[in-house]
C-alpha positions, 0 to 999 in steps of 0.5 A, a space after each residue: 821808555 815806559 809807554 802805557 797800553 792805550 784804551 781804544 777810545 780817543 786813541 790819537 789824542 792819547 798817543 800824542 800825549 804819551 809821546 809828548 810826555 816822554 819828551 817833556 820828562 826828558 826820556 826822549 831828548 832833542 835829536 834822539 830817534 823815535 822808536 819805529 812805528 811797528 815798535 811803538 804800535 806794539 808798546 802802545 797796543 794800537 795800530 800802526 796807522 794810528 801811530 803814523 797819524 800821531 807822528 804826522 800830527 806831531 811833525 806838523 806841530 814842530 815836535 818831530 821831524 820825519 826824515 824819509 828812509 832814516 826815521 823820526 827824530 825829536 826836534 829842539 823846539 819840542 820842549 819850547 812849544 810845550 812851555 809856550 802852550 802851557 803858558 796860554 793854558 794856565 794863564 790865559 784860561 782860554 775856552 775853545 770858543 775864544 780860540 776859534 774867535 782868534 783863529 777867524 782873525 789870524 787864519 784869514 790873514 794867513 790864507 791871504 798871505 799864502 795866496 800872495 806868497 806861496 810857491 808852486 810846490 806849496 800850492 801843490 801840497 795844499 791841494 794834495 792835502 785837501 784831496 786827502 781831506 776829501 777822501 779820508 775814510 774816518 773822522 780821526 783822519 779827517 780832523 788830522 788832515 784838516 789841521 795839516 791843511 791849516 798848518 801848511 797854509 800858515 807855512 806858505 805865508 813865508 812868515 816864520 812868526 805866523 807859522 809859529 803861531 799856527 803851530 801853537 794854535 794846532 797844539 791847543 786844538 789837539 787838547 780839544 780833539 775829542 770835541 772836534 771829532 764829535 762835531 766833524 760828522 756834521 761839519 764835514 760836508 761844509 768843510 770840504 766844500 769851503 776848503 775846495 773853494 779856498 784851494 782854488 782861491 789860493 791857486 788863482 792868487 785871489 788873496 781877499 777871496 782866500 781870506 774870506 773863505 778861510 774866515 767863513 770855514 772857521 766861523 762855520 766850525 765855531 757855530 757848530 760848537 754852540 
């Protein structure tokens, strides 16, 4: 495996891309175990915390599976997600604004269905991730945790197609990581407040309120990009 030492700028984005490139080239194959966090950090010249964030992001995107006590493994779906995302990237010619517009429509419905279908364990997880968003100490962690929040809500719909769509959206968003981090300093306070209310709506099974708050959250981010 030939990982390249990383320039400290946009570290998270580049770690993700390097791991994905190893998968795409067939150097890392489905079912294969990823090197340890320590080994990857040494090879890439970055902190273990940055590697951990990248692994977490890729796990929620469907590229990796983290098995407690055993390690991190490449999933069979990894190369398929790349093919789907490349299709959107090359043939749809989408802009970030178009993506945000689609998210308003789709993720509002994800939140509505999550409020109706989530079990207690999933609701507890949504709340825990929100608490991690609210207490994140830097914008990189804030952005990663926010995406994890959205992916967790999509999974809680219990609709595999919606879950898959959110993973594709998440993959597209990773390509815009730098831009999203840039605006997050301005949107952070509003994001925390809106998502706090969204968590409460899901806990109370208030489906229409959850939909409204999710759409509002994404509209606010979209407005900040203008």
